[in-house]
C-alpha positions in Angstrom: 0.0 0.0 0.0 2.9 2.3 0.8 0.8 4.9 2.7 2.2 6.5 5.9 -1.2 6.9 7.6 -4.8 5.9 7.4 -6.0 9.4 6.2 -3.5 9.0 3.3 -5.1 5.7 2.4 -8.6 7.3 2.4 -7.5 10.4 0.6 -6.0 8.3 -2.3 -9.1 6.2 -2.7 -11.4 9.3 -2.5 -9.4 11.1 -5.2 -10.0 8.1 -7.5 -13.8 7.8 -6.9 -15.4 10.8 -5.1 -18.8 10.0 -6.5 -18.9 6.3 -5.5 -21.0 5.3 -2.5 -18.9 5.1 0.7 -21.5 4.7 3.5 -25.1 3.4 3.7 -27.3 3.4 6.8 -31.0 2.9 6.3 -32.2 5.5 3.8 -29.1 7.6 4.2 -26.0 7.3 2.1 -22.7 9.3 1.6 -20.4 9.3 -1.4 -16.7 9.2 -0.8 -16.6 12.9 -1.5 -19.3 13.7 1.0 -17.7 11.5 3.6 -14.4 13.4 3.1 -16.1 16.8 3.4 -17.9 15.9 6.6 -14.8 14.3 8.2 -12.5 17.1 7.3 -15.0 19.6 8.7 -15.1 17.7 12.0 -11.3 17.4 12.0 -10.9 21.2 11.5 -13.3 21.9 14.3 -11.3 19.6 16.6 -8.1 21.4 15.7 -9.7 24.8 16.1 -10.8 23.8 19.7 -7.3 22.8 20.6 -7.1 19.1 20.1 -3.4 18.2 19.7 -1.7 15.7 17.6 -1.6 12.4 19.5 -4.4 13.4 21.9 -6.9 10.8 22.9 -10.5 11.9 22.1 -13.6 10.1 23.4 -16.0 8.7 20.8 -19.6 8.2 21.7 -21.8 7.7 18.6 -24.7 5.4 17.7 -24.5 2.8 15.0 -25.2 5.1 12.2 -23.5 7.2 9.5 -21.9 9.0 12.4 -19.4 6.2 12.9 -17.3 6.5 9.8 -17.5 10.4 9.8 -16.4 10.5 13.5 -13.6 8.0 13.2 -12.2 9.7 10.1 -12.7 13.2 11.6 -10.8 12.3 14.8 -8.1 10.6 12.8 -7.7 13.5 10.3 -7.2 15.8 13.2 -4.2 13.8 14.2 -5.9 12.4 17.3 -6.7 8.9 18.4 -10.2 7.8 19.3 -11.3 6.0 22.5 -14.7 4.4 22.3 -16.9 5.2 25.3 -19.9 2.9 25.4 -22.7 4.5 27.5 -23.8 1.0 28.5 -20.6 0.6 30.5 -20.8 1.0 34.3 -20.2 4.5 35.5 -17.0 3.5 37.4 -15.6 1.9 34.3 -16.2 5.0 32.2 -14.7 7.3 34.8 -11.6 5.2 34.9 -11.3 5.2 31.1 -11.8 9.0 30.9 -9.3 9.7 33.7 -6.7 7.3 32.5 -6.8 8.5 28.9 -6.9 12.1 29.9 -9.9 12.7 27.7 -10.8 16.4 27.3 -13.2 16.1 24.3 -15.9 13.6 23.3 -17.1 13.5 19.8 -20.8 12.5 19.4 -23.8 12.5 21.6 -23.5 14.2 24.9 -26.2 12.2 26.7 -26.6 12.0 30.4 -24.4 9.4 32.1 -22.8 9.6 35.6 -19.5 8.2 34.1 -19.3 10.8 31.3 -17.7 13.6 33.3 -16.5 15.5 30.2 -17.7 19.0 29.5 -16.4 19.4 25.9 -18.7 17.6 23.6 -18.2 18.0 19.8 -21.1 17.1 17.5 -20.3 14.9 14.5 -22.0 17.2 11.9 -22.6 20.8 10.9 -19.2 22.4 11.2 -17.7 25.1 9.0 -16.0 23.8 5.8 -12.4 22.7 6.4 -9.7 25.0 5.1 -7.3 23.7 2.4 -4.6 23.1 4.9 -4.2 23.1 8.7 -4.6 19.4 9.3 -1.5 17.6 10.5 0.6 15.2 8.3 0.7 11.9 10.1 3.0 8.9 10.0 3.0 5.2 10.9 4.0 5.9 14.6 1.0 8.2 15.3 -1.7 6.7 17.5 -4.9 5.6 15.7 -7.1 4.4 18.6 -7.2 3.0 22.2 -9.7 0.3 22.8 -10.3 -0.9 26.3 -10.6 -4.6 26.9 -11.5 -6.6 30.0 -8.7 -7.3 32.5 -8.2 -10.4 34.6 -8.1 -8.3 37.7 -11.4 -6.6 36.9 -9.7 -3.4 35.8 -10.1 -2.7 32.1 -6.9 -2.1 30.1 -6.5 0.3 27.1 -4.7 -1.2 24.2 -2.8 1.5 22.2 -2.7 0.9 18.4 -0.9 3.0 15.8 -1.5 3.9 12.2 1.3 1.6 11.3 -0.3 -1.3 13.1 -3.5 -0.9 11.1 -1.7 -0.4 7.9 0.3 -3.6 8.5 -3.0 -5.4 8.9 -4.4 -4.0 5.7 -1.2 -4.7 3.7 -1.0 -8.3 5.1 -4.6 -9.4 5.0 -6.4 -7.6 2.1 -4.4 -9.2 -0.7 -5.7 -12.6 0.6 -9.2 -11.6 -0.5 -10.4 -10.7 -4.0 -12.2 -7.6 -2.8 -12.6 -4.2 -4.4 -14.7 -1.2 -5.0 -17.8 -3.2 -6.0 -18.0 -4.9 -2.6 -20.3 -3.9 0.2 -19.0 -4.6 3.7 -21.4 -4.8 6.7 -20.2 -2.7 9.6 -21.9 -5.0 12.1 -19.7 -4.7 15.2 -19.6 -1.9 17.7 -16.7 0.5 17.6 -16.0 -0.7 21.1 -14.8 -4.0 19.5 -11.7 -3.9 17.3 -13.4 -6.2 14.7 -15.0 -2.9 13.5 -11.5 -1.6 12.6 -11.2 -4.3 10.0 -14.8 -3.9 8.8 -14.4 -0.1 8.3 -10.9 0.2 6.9 -11.1 -3.0 4.9 -13.9 -1.3 3.0 -12.5 2.2 2.8 -9.0 1.0 1.8 -10.5 -0.8 -1.2 -13.1 1.8 -2.2 -16.0 -0.4 -1.2 -19.2 0.7 0.5 -19.7 0.4 4.3 -23.2 -0.8 5.2 -23.7 0.3 8.7 -25.9 -2.1 10.8 -27.9 0.0 13.3 -28.3 -1.1 16.9 -31.8 -2.6 16.6 -31.0 -4.6 13.5 -27.8 -5.9 15.0 -29.8 -7.7 17.8 -32.7 -8.8 15.5 -31.5 -11.8 13.4 -34.6 -11.6 11.1 -34.0 -7.9 10.4 -30.3 -8.5 9.9 -30.9 -11.3 7.4 -33.3 -9.0 5.5 -30.6 -6.2 5.5 -28.0 -8.6 4.1 -30.3 -9.4 1.2 -31.7 -5.9 0.7 -28.3 -4.1 0.8 -26.5 -6.8 -1.2 -23.8 -7.2 1.5 -20.9 -9.2 0.0 -18.4 -9.2 2.9 -19.7 -10.3 6.3 -17.6 -10.6 9.4 -19.1 -12.5 12.3 -18.2 -13.7 15.8 -19.2 -17.5 15.9 -21.8 -17.2 18.8 -23.7 -14.5 16.8 -23.4 -16.4 13.5 -25.0 -19.5 15.1 -28.2 -17.4 15.6 -28.0 -16.0 12.1 -27.5 -19.4 10.6 -30.5 -20.7 12.5 -32.6 -17.7 11.3 -31.5 -18.3 7.7 -32.7 -21.9 8.0 -36.0 -20.9 9.5 -36.5 -18.4 6.7 -36.2 -21.2 4.1 -32.5 -20.7 3.3 -32.9 -17.8 0.8 -30.0 -17.0 -1.6 -27.6 -14.5 -0.2 -25.3 -12.0 -2.0 -22.3 -12.9 0.2 -18.9 -13.4 -1.3 -16.9 -13.7 1.9 -17.9 -14.9 5.4 -15.1 -14.1 7.8 -15.0 -15.4 11.4 -13.1 -14.0 14.3 -13.2 -13.3 18.0 -14.0 -16.9 19.1 -13.5 -20.5 18.1 -15.3 -21.2 14.8 -18.2 -23.7 14.6 -17.3 -26.0 11.7 -20.6 -27.9 11.8 -22.7 -24.8 11.8 -20.6 -23.3 9.0 -20.7 -26.4 6.9 -24.5 -26.8 7.2 -25.0 -23.1 6.4 -22.8 -23.3 3.2 -24.3 -26.6 2.1 -27.8 -25.1 2.2 -26.9 -22.4 -0.3 -27.0 -23.0 -4.1 -23.7 -24.4 -5.5 -21.9 -21.6 -7.2 -23.5 -19.0 -4.9 -21.7 -19.9 -1.7 -19.4 -17.4 0.0 -15.8 -18.2 0.8 -15.6 -18.9 4.5 -12.5 -17.8 6.3 -11.4 -18.2 9.9 -9.2 -15.5 11.3 -7.9 -15.9 14.8 -7.1 -12.5 16.3 -6.3 -10.4 19.3 -6.8 -6.7 20.0 -3.2 -6.4 21.1 -2.0 -7.6 17.7 -4.4 -5.4 15.7 -7.6 -7.4 15.0 -6.3 -10.5 13.0 -3.4 -12.8 13.3 -4.0 -15.8 11.1 -5.9 -16.8 7.9 -7.5 -20.1 7.1 -9.9 -20.7 4.2 -12.6 -23.2 5.4 -12.8 -25.4 2.4 -14.5 -28.8 2.4 -11.4 -30.5 3.8 -11.2 -28.0 6.6 -14.9 -28.1 7.4 -14.9 -31.9 7.7 -11.3 -32.6 8.8 -10.0 -33.8 12.1 -8.7 -30.4 13.1 -11.8 -29.1 14.8 -10.4 -25.6 15.4 -8.3 -24.7 12.4 -6.8 -21.2 12.4 -4.3 -21.8 9.5 -1.1 -19.8 9.3 0.0 -16.3 10.5 -0.7 -13.4 8.2 2.2 -12.2 6.1 3.1 -9.4 8.5 3.1 -11.6 11.6 4.8 -14.6 13.0 3.8 -17.1 15.7 6.0 -19.1 18.0 4.6 -21.6 20.4 6.3 -21.7 23.8 5.9 -23.5 27.1 5.5 -21.9 30.5 9.2 -21.4 30.8 9.4 -19.6 27.5 11.0 -22.4 25.6 9.8 -23.2 22.1 7.8 -26.4 21.9 8.3 -29.0 19.1 5.7 -29.7 16.3 2.7 -31.4 17.7 3.1 -30.1 21.3 0.8 -27.6 22.9 2.2 -24.2 23.6 1.2 -20.6 24.2 1.1 -18.4 21.1 3.7 -15.6 21.1 3.0 -13.2 18.3 5.5 -10.9 16.6 5.4 -8.5 13.7 3.9 -5.3 12.4 0.6 -5.7 14.1 1.9 -5.9 17.7 0.5 -2.9 19.5 2.4 -0.3 21.6 1.1 -1.7 24.8 -1.4 -0.8 27.5 -2.1 2.8 28.3 -0.6 3.8 31.6 0.0 0.2 32.6 3.8 -0.2 32.3 4.0 -3.2 34.5 1.3 -5.1 32.6 2.8 -4.0 29.3 6.2 -5.4 30.4 4.5 -8.7 31.4 2.6 -9.3 28.2 4.7 -7.5 25.5 8.1 -9.1 25.8 11.4 -9.1 23.9 13.1 -12.4 23.2 16.1 -12.8 20.9 15.8 -9.2 19.9 12.2 -9.7 18.7 9.2 -8.1 20.4 6.4 -10.5 21.1 2.9 -10.3 22.5 2.1 -13.2 24.8 -1.4 -14.1 23.8 -2.5 -16.4 26.6 -4.0 -18.7 23.9 -2.9 -22.3 23.4 -2.3 -24.0 20.0 -0.6 -26.9 18.4 1.4 -26.8 15.2 0.5 -29.6 12.9 2.9 -31.5 10.6 1.7 -29.4 7.6 2.7 -26.2 9.4 -0.9 -25.0 10.2 -2.1 -24.3 13.7 -4.9 -25.9 15.7 -6.4 -23.5 18.2 -6.9 -25.0 21.7 -8.5 -22.2 23.6 -7.4 -19.9 26.4 -4.8 -21.1 28.8 -7.1 -19.9 31.5 -10.0 -22.0 30.1 -8.1 -25.2 30.7 -9.3 -26.6 34.0 -8.1 -29.5 36.1 -10.7 -31.9 37.4 -9.6 -34.8 39.6 -6.1 -34.5 38.3 -7.2 -34.5 34.6 -6.5 -31.3 32.5 -9.7 -30.5 30.5 -10.3 -28.0 27.7 -13.8 -26.7 28.1 -14.1 -25.7 24.5 -13.8 -29.3 23.4 -16.8 -30.3 25.5 -18.8 -27.4 24.2 -18.2 -28.4 20.6 -19.4 -31.9 21.4 -22.5 -30.7 23.2 -23.5 -28.6 20.2 -23.7 -31.7 18.1 -26.0 -33.6 20.6 -29.7 -34.2 20.0 -31.8 -31.2 20.8 -28.8 -28.9 21.8 -28.6 -25.6 19.9 -25.8 -24.0 22.0 -23.8 -24.7 25.1 -21.3 -23.3 27.5 -19.4 -25.4 30.1 -18.0 -24.3 33.4 -16.1 -26.0 36.3 -18.2 -25.4 39.5 -18.0 -26.5 43.1 -20.9 -28.2 44.7 -20.9 -28.5 48.5 -22.0 -32.1 48.4 -20.3 -33.3 45.3 -17.2 -31.2 45.1 -15.9 -30.0 41.7 -18.0 -30.9 38.7 -18.6 -29.8 35.1 -21.9 -27.9 34.6 -23.3 -27.1 31.2 -25.6 -24.2 30.4 -27.6 -25.3 27.4 -29.9 -23.7 24.8 -32.2 -26.6 23.7 -35.2 -27.6 21.7 -38.4 -28.7 23.4 -38.1 -32.1 24.9 -34.4 -31.8 25.8 -33.3 -35.0 27.5 -30.2 -34.6 29.7 -29.7 -38.4 30.0 -29.7 -38.8 26.2 -27.2 -35.9 25.9 -24.9 -37.5 28.6 -25.0 -40.8 26.7 -24.1 -39.1 23.4 -21.3 -37.1 25.0 -20.0 -40.4 26.5 -19.6 -41.9 23.1 -17.1 -39.1 22.2 -15.6 -37.8 25.4 -13.9 -39.6 28.3 -16.2 -39.9 31.3 -14.5 -37.2 33.3 -15.3 -34.7 30.5 -19.1 -35.5 30.4 -21.0 -32.7 32.2 -22.7 -33.7 35.4 -25.2 -30.9 35.6 -27.3 -29.1 33.0 -29.1 -25.7 33.1 -31.5 -24.8 30.4 -31.3 -21.2 29.2 -33.4 -19.3 26.5 -30.1 -17.9 25.1 -26.4 -17.8 25.9 -25.6 -14.4 27.3 -23.3 -12.4 25.1 -21.2 -9.3 25.8 -21.3 -6.2 23.7 -18.6 -7.7 21.5 -20.7 -10.8 20.7 -18.6 -13.1 22.9 -20.0 -15.3 25.6 -20.5 -13.3 28.8 -19.4 -16.0 31.3 -19.9 -13.7 34.3 -23.7 -13.7 33.4 -24.1 -17.5 33.4 -26.0 -19.1 36.2 -23.0 -21.0 37.4 -20.7 -17.9 37.4 
């Protein structure tokens, strides 16, 4: 790509096609030229108010055409955006605002006890931007800070540069045959870094961004209709959310879809669900399914694996493929020594996507971002095995491996088996302690009418060793999900 900043990427695309559609949300649309004008006006207003290059600016916008305008405007001003979700608890917002030193928030002022910021800047209706006055940026400038959950309960802000995002685009986009005729769904909240790939993957290739509003994002029937109506060709999904969409698609009679690419990330992929979804579509009109393991700290995506027939029906039940061209993965044991092929190790990721670190958390940054042999790595906390063909098998979080009566168990393996049992639509497994029985495995299950726990136990027992068969079952109407679409384990009955 050769660009030195994200605004440079956008400006080059805009110069080629100012009249092409850049953003669609409901009945509203913006051309690339209109998007550039609005974003530059916002950027000029931020600079006029005193926003400095490298400053962290809060971002509080609804899922609308405001999103690309606000992100671009803050970026063009030389600042970095920090998503501030009003659904977050007040204490969490206060911590984020104070830690990031936020003076300005772009978007909706609203009333929230955690939003103690006086300087709110609307997204729209600013004076036209002058011909100059916006800073020239480079790869080391900050692009955004996204806060993720911390194991101690304190959220941590991951600091990502323009160079990190450009490395992602340079490494990943050539693996897809995408261009200006594509239409990317911006499905995910800006609080989740999957949105970075959705937004910039589209804008960097001159495609249209189809913004999915908040109501449609949680209504699978409406979302399915949007995919068809707006001719979405590139769809990114977290597997727990896609399971619901696939079920909705089946219930609707499996209508043809305009999808060209179906890209998974954020959680372990469901091969059975994906295979059934693809098989139900007409041959020749099936999207290419891709699994992309990723981490916020390494800028959205780390690996690439096309889920062809061999992958969908193979023995590797969690295939994540190989590192993207700009990254490398080394598997290491607890002592930091590299493990041989076939052995389980923690994924240490190096390369152009590795973020700066955690904002104001020098000790934690030093713990997770480490230098070994002159190479800077991010210790992912995720386990994998390198197969003889060089590809990787994802084995879950190191902290999701539990020990039950001396046996080490991967909970994700049990969940995958449960989802294939009679009457089970979805499942999450936890290790819990019962006063009478001691430690045991408990399954939270979304099931059809007539669910039979004994039948499910028997089916699990044909696949899993007896210590891995859940003892207790709790029926739920749905698995609780976080705002990023991942399983909210703290909200489960056995949490």
